[in-house]
C-alpha positions in Angstrom: 241.6 51.5 122.2 243.2 51.2 125.6 241.1 54.3 126.6 237.9 52.4 125.9 237.1 54.3 122.7 235.7 52.1 119.9 238.0 52.0 116.9 235.3 53.3 114.6 235.1 56.5 116.6 238.8 57.2 116.7 238.7 58.5 113.1 235.8 60.7 114.0 237.8 62.2 116.9 240.9 62.7 114.7 238.7 64.4 112.0 237.1 66.7 114.6 240.6 68.0 115.6 241.8 68.4 112.0 238.6 70.1 110.9 238.8 72.6 113.8 242.5 73.2 113.0 241.8 73.9 109.3 238.9 76.2 110.2 241.0 78.1 112.6 243.8 78.5 110.1 241.4 79.7 107.4 240.3 82.6 109.5 243.5 83.2 111.6 244.9 85.9 109.4 241.7 88.0 109.7 241.2 87.2 113.4 244.7 87.6 114.6 246.4 90.1 112.3 248.4 92.6 114.4 248.1 90.8 117.6 251.1 90.2 120.0 252.3 86.9 118.6 254.4 86.1 121.7 251.2 86.3 123.8 249.5 84.1 121.2 252.3 81.6 121.6 251.8 81.6 125.3 248.1 81.2 124.9 248.6 78.2 122.6 251.0 76.6 125.1 248.4 77.1 127.9 245.7 75.5 125.7 248.2 72.7 125.1 248.7 72.2 128.8 244.9 72.1 129.3 244.5 69.6 126.4 247.2 67.2 127.6 246.2 67.4 131.3 242.6 66.5 130.3 243.9 63.7 128.2 245.9 62.3 131.1 242.7 62.0 133.1 241.3 59.4 130.7 238.0 61.2 130.2 234.8 59.9 128.8 234.2 59.8 125.1 232.3 63.1 124.8 235.2 64.9 126.4 237.6 63.6 123.8 235.8 65.5 121.0 236.5 68.7 122.9 240.1 67.7 123.6 240.7 67.0 119.9 239.2 70.4 119.0 241.7 72.0 121.4 244.3 70.9 118.8 243.4 74.2 117.0 244.8 76.0 120.0 247.7 73.8 120.9 249.0 73.3 117.4 247.4 75.7 115.0 247.7 78.8 117.2 251.3 78.2 118.1 252.1 77.4 114.4 250.4 80.5 113.2 252.2 82.7 115.8 255.6 81.1 115.1 255.2 81.8 111.4 254.3 85.4 112.1 257.2 85.8 114.4 259.6 84.3 111.9 258.3 86.6 109.3 258.9 89.6 111.6 262.3 88.5 112.9 264.0 86.7 109.9 263.5 89.4 107.3 265.2 88.3 104.0 266.4 85.1 105.7 262.8 83.8 106.1 263.3 80.7 103.9 266.3 79.6 106.1 264.4 80.3 109.3 261.4 78.3 108.1 263.6 75.5 107.0 265.2 75.3 110.4 261.8 75.5 112.1 260.3 72.7 110.1 263.4 70.5 110.1 264.1 70.8 113.8 260.7 71.5 115.2 258.6 69.3 113.0 261.3 66.8 112.2 263.9 66.0 114.8 262.1 67.2 117.9 258.8 65.7 116.9 260.5 62.4 116.1 262.1 62.3 119.5 258.9 63.3 121.3 257.0 60.6 119.4 259.4 58.0 120.5 259.2 59.2 124.1 255.4 59.4 123.9 255.2 55.8 122.7 257.3 54.7 125.6 255.2 56.7 128.1 251.9 55.5 126.7 253.1 51.9 126.7 254.2 52.1 130.4 251.8 54.6 131.9 248.8 54.6 129.6 246.8 57.8 129.4 248.8 59.3 132.3 251.7 59.5 129.9 250.0 62.5 128.3 251.0 64.6 131.4 254.5 64.6 130.0 253.2 66.6 127.0 251.7 69.1 129.3 255.1 69.5 130.9 256.6 70.1 127.4 254.0 72.8 126.9 254.9 74.4 130.3 258.5 74.5 129.3 257.7 76.2 126.0 255.4 78.7 127.8 258.1 79.4 130.4 260.7 80.1 127.7 258.5 82.4 125.7 257.3 84.3 128.8 260.9 84.7 130.1 262.0 86.0 126.7 259.1 88.4 126.6 259.8 89.6 130.2 263.5 90.0 129.5 262.7 92.1 126.4 260.3 94.2 128.4 262.8 94.8 131.2 265.5 95.7 128.6 263.2 98.2 127.0 262.4 99.9 130.3 
């Protein structure tokens, strides 16, 4: 509401993001099978940076629909890629790896990030979204550094 979006439209925006995410996940196996999942993680992080930077600009209503649909890239693409990487890396320990991923990534870390986001939004309004772009940048940097290190080690 602080962004000037009428409350009756907030549900529409939320639904647009979720519908795009579900559609992406429905077709992701067919579209992305055999791709380099580390690059897909990086792409998802870059989409996240774009999404959160645009959000920090307090754009007009029509832009929010696009920003919400970028959720398919910032969340669904990274989630899909993470699941594929866990499947490849964890082997017979996949249930343990998924449990750690969900409990730490979706549980503890998301809880802490949500608390921080509330503080940032309360004190900085929409500009607080820039912190989420920084979190995406950190993730992209970690995955890219790991990928580069593996490439150099293989050379």
